[in-house]
Structure formats: C-alpha cells, structure tokens
N, C-alpha and C positions, 0 to 999 in steps of 0.2 A: 624080918625082912621078906617082903613079897618078891621072890626072885623073878617071877614073870614080869611084874611091873618094872623091876630094875632092868631086866633085859630089854624091854620095850624102850626105856629111856636110853640105854646104851646104844641100841641099833639106830635110833633116830639121831643121837648125838654124832655118830659116825657118818651117817647119811647127809646130815646138814652141816656138819663141822662147827656146830654152835650150841652151847649150853643154853644161852638165852633164847635162841629160836625154838628149842625144844620146850623150854619152860612156858613160852607163849603158846605154843601148839597144844600143850597138855594142861594148860590153865593152871600153872603152878609157879613156883619161884625158881630162879637159877640155883640157889643153894640146895633146894630139894633135889634137883636133877644131879648136882655134884654129889650129894650124899648117896644117891642111887649108884652111881659109878663106883664111889669109894667103898660102898657096902659089898658090891660084887667083887672088887679087888681084894677086900679083906677076906671074904668067904673063900675065894679061889687061891688066896695067897699068891697073887701074881699081879703085875702091872699090865693093864690093858691098853692104857693110852699114855702117850707122852704129851705134855702140855707146854706150850710156849705162849708168849703174848700175841703171836701172829697166827698160829695154826695148832690143830690137833693131829696127832699121828698115831696110828695103831702100832703097837709092838707085835712081834712075831706071834706071841700067845694071843694077843688081841685079835689078830687077823683070823686065826683058827676059831676062836670063840665067837667072833662076829658072824662067820658063815654058819656055824651051828645054831646060833641064836635066831638067825633068819628062818632057817628050816623049822626050828621048834615053834616059833611064833606063827608061821604059816600053818603048821600042823595043828596047833592049838585053836586057831581061828577056824579051820576046816572042821575039827571035831565039834566045836560049839555050834557051827552052822548046820550041822547034820541032824540035830535033834531040837525038838520043842520049839519055843518061840524064836530061837536064833535062825530058824529057817525063814522067817519073815524079814523083809527089808526094814532095817532099823538103824538109827544112829546118824552121825554127821557125815554128809557126803560132800567132799570138797571137789568142786568142778571149776576148770578154767576155760575160758573161751575168748575169742576176739571181741572187741567192744561192740562194733556196729552189728556183727552177726548175732551177738547175745541180745542186743536190744531189739533187732528186727525179727529174729527167727526163733531164738530160744525162749525169751521171756513170755511170748504168747502161749507156749506149751506148759509153762510152770504151774498155773492154777490147777489144771487137770491132773498133772503129775502129783502135786502135793495133796490133792484131795484123794487120789487113789492110794497114796502111801503116806498116811498121817504120821507114821512113826519115824519118818526120815526128816532130818533138819538139813536143808540144802545151804551150803556155803559156796556161793557163786562169785568167782573173781573174773572181772571183765578187764582183759588187758591185751593189747596188740603185740606185746613183747613175747619172746619165747620163754615159756615157763618150764623150769626143770622139775618134773614130777617128784623125783626123789628128794632133792634139796628142800623143796617147799611143802612137802607132805600132801601133795595133791593126789586125790584118788583117780581122777579122770580129766582129760583134756579134750576139747574139740578143736580140730585143726583143719584148715582149708588148704588144699594142695597136696603135693606128694610128701609122704613121710618116709624118710630113710633112716630109721634108727633101729638097729637090731635089738635094742633093749626094751622095745615097746611092742605090745600087742595091738594090732590095728583092725578096727572094724569100720568098713565104709558104710555110712548111714545116709548119704545123700549126695547131691551134686550142685555146684555153683556154676550156673550159666552166666556168661558175662556179655556186656554190650559195649560198643564204643559210642561215647556220648559227649555232647557239648551243649551249652545253653544256645538256644536259637539265636539269641542276640550276638553270640560270638561270630556267626556267619553273616552278620549284616554288612561287612565290608570286605569279605573274603569268600572264595568258593569252598564248597565242601570237598574233601578229598575223596576220590573215587577208588583208590586202591590203598592198601596199607603203606606202600612205598611213599605215597604222597604225604604221609604224616610228617615226614622230615621237614616239610615246609610250614608246619604248624607248631604252635605252643602247646606242648603236651604236659599234663600234670602227672608226675610219677609217684606211685605208691612205693615207698622205699622198703617196706617189709615183704614185698613180693619177691619170691626167690629169683626170678629173672630180671629184677631191677627195671632198667629202662629198655630192655629188649622185650618187645611185645610180640606174642605168638598168635597167629591167626590160622584158621582153617580155610583152605582154598575151596571155592565152589566146585572145582573139578577134582577134588581129592588132594590129600596131602596137606602140608602146613607150610607157612612162610613166616618169617620173622623180620622185624624192623627195629633198628635202634632209634629211639625217639629222643628228643631233647626239649627242654622248656625252662622257664625261669622260676618254677615252683616244684618242690618235691616234699611230700608229707608222709608221715609214719602212722596216720590214723585215717580210717576209711570215711568216718563221718565228716572229717575236715575235707577230704577229697570231694565228697558230695557237695559241701557248701562252696568249695572253690569252683566246681563245675557250674552250679547254679548262679554263681556271681559273674560268670562269663569269662573267667581267666583263661580257660583253654579246653583241650580235649583230654578225656581220661578213658581208660578201660576199667569198668566197674561191674560188680555182681548185679544181676537184674534186680535182686531184692533190695538193694541199696536205695533205688529210686521208686520201685513199686509202680503204682498207678501213674506217677509223674512221667513215665516212659511214653505215655499216649497223650500227654498234654502239649500245649503249644509252647510251653516254657523250654522244653527239651528237644534236641534233634538226635535221633539215633542214626548213626552213619555207618557206612561200610556193612550194610546188612547182609551182603553176600559173603563177607569175610568174618564169620563169627569168631571172636577170640576163643582160644582153646579153653573149654570148661575145666573147672578144678573140682576134684572130689572132696567131699566133707567126711572127715574121719573122727571117730571116737578112739582114743588111745589110752592105754594104761600100762603100768610096768609089767615086764615079762618076769616070770618066775615067782610071782607072789600070788597068794590065795586071792581069788576074785570073789568079793563079797556079793551077797544078794542085792545090796543097794546099788552097786556098780552095774550089775547085770540088768536090773529092772530099768535103770535110767537109760542105758543104751537101747534096750528093747523098746521102751516108750518113745524115744526120740526117732528110732528107725521107723516105727509105725506112723508117728505123726508126720514125719517128713515125706513119707510115701503119698500122704494125702494133701500135701502142701505144694501147689504148682510152682512156687518159687524155688524149691530145693529138690524137686523130684525128678526122676529120669524122664518123665513124660509131661513136664510142666511148661512153664512160660518160655517161649523162645523169642 
C-alpha cells in the first residue's frame, strides 16, 4: 500500500464528498478509490468514514486523521518543490474563470504562458457559476468583484472598468437618460450573477457614489448573452469595457451617462488558504498580473 497515495484519495473524498468524483479527478476507477480508503482503515484499525446512500461523514477518528493528512500532504509537496526539477512549474493546473472574461481576456494570454512553461498542462474551465475550489479540485479561480471568503488567499491582478451602453437603435424613439435616476424609465438588461443584482452603482462626477434600482423585461446569467441582447437593441446594460472592445467607438453602440461611470470591479486570482502553493499556481498569477498591466482593457491606467 502506498500510504501517501491513499491519503491523497482520502483527503479528496472528504473534500468532494464523492468517491466517483475523486476517481474521475485522479483518472482511475471508483473501486480503486474505495480500496484506498479501506486499506487505510485496515492499516489504522479504525473506521474513518461512515457511508450511506446519501452522504459520507467523518468519524471522530476520521476528523483527526483528515487534519493530519492535510498537513502531511502539504509538507510533502513543499519538500518535493524545494529541490531539483520540482522547483520548476510542472503538472496539471486547473483554473476556473467567467466565460466571457476567459474568452476575451484570458485566452489571448495563454499561448505565451504555455510557451514559457511547456511542462504545465492547463485545464481551463469557463463558467459563470460560483465554483467551489475545494469540492471541484480547482487550483485557482479568477473572479471579478469583491471576494469575501476567509478560506481564500486573494491576489488583485487587474480591474474591470464598466460602461453603460445600449444599441444606438434603442434610442431611435426615446431620449437618452442624462442621470442614473432616469434609468428607471428605460428597459434595463440585468446580469443576474452580479452581486448587486438590479441595483446599479455609479460614481458621481462630484465625488461619491449613487445607486439606482433598475427594471426590465430581460435578465441573463451570461455576459456574452448580455452583449448580444444589447446589440439587438433590447435595452440598456452596464457592462465591462472589454466585453464590447472597439465596438464602443462604433456607430452601432451608444455609451451613455459618461459622467457617471459605473463603479469598477477588481479582478482577483484566488486559491485555497492553508494549502501549499505550488510553482504552477504562482507562475500563472505572476504571468497574468504582468500581462494585465500591459492590457488597457483591464489595467489601472487603461481604457476609460
């Protein structure tokens, strides 16, 4: 029995709550993962997990052993990374980020990253839903907006400036709003994954902020779909500048309320607190931080 390998299986089973999920993650079978846990229990002569058809639960002994396993696995990873080839960024790097942001801002960075670090295999998941890093075995997530999770280490790597936009055709039979408060008279397209929902926040030209509760006949949970809805002339939306790019200066779009810029959102790279930080995670954060500083769409000194 490879005790370290069995411990890795045990820790991930506890974190995910699923033997089959760990089997997929480790590219093996569910019976193999079950054997790892059984081997540990036989070796320790104690039950670590109680199993039912609905859930897994740690025994008291299992809880103590789980904490020690986490510490041991972190120590082992740190020891390996401190010498020889393990100092190099290597292995599978699992990253999660929002769909449109990944398509427009992350994907252009990847050729240079993979060329610089040929020993890394990047597993990129594009999803607008909230990804649980522990449960899904994700090394790193990119998140836009404030992050209030004490279980995560947070690195600010850029900023998302936003604009209030509509198709020019939308204003063919109605006046443009001159203040945020006037938005209540318009059809507003709401991005449902925004933390503030249909409460839009703006910076006042004289300082401070203001907010307005908007309404409309369409709400969407995907930024790319918001973009298409705006271009189709359905209504007004608050969107990241990078979502439209050069279209912002075209005749197809009207950028409104220019004196009331929507409150910008920070871009963060986050990973789990209390775990060993591998070279592959560090190099990815450093690479994106550098690239984003040079990118006017997501830098502090970029497009306004």
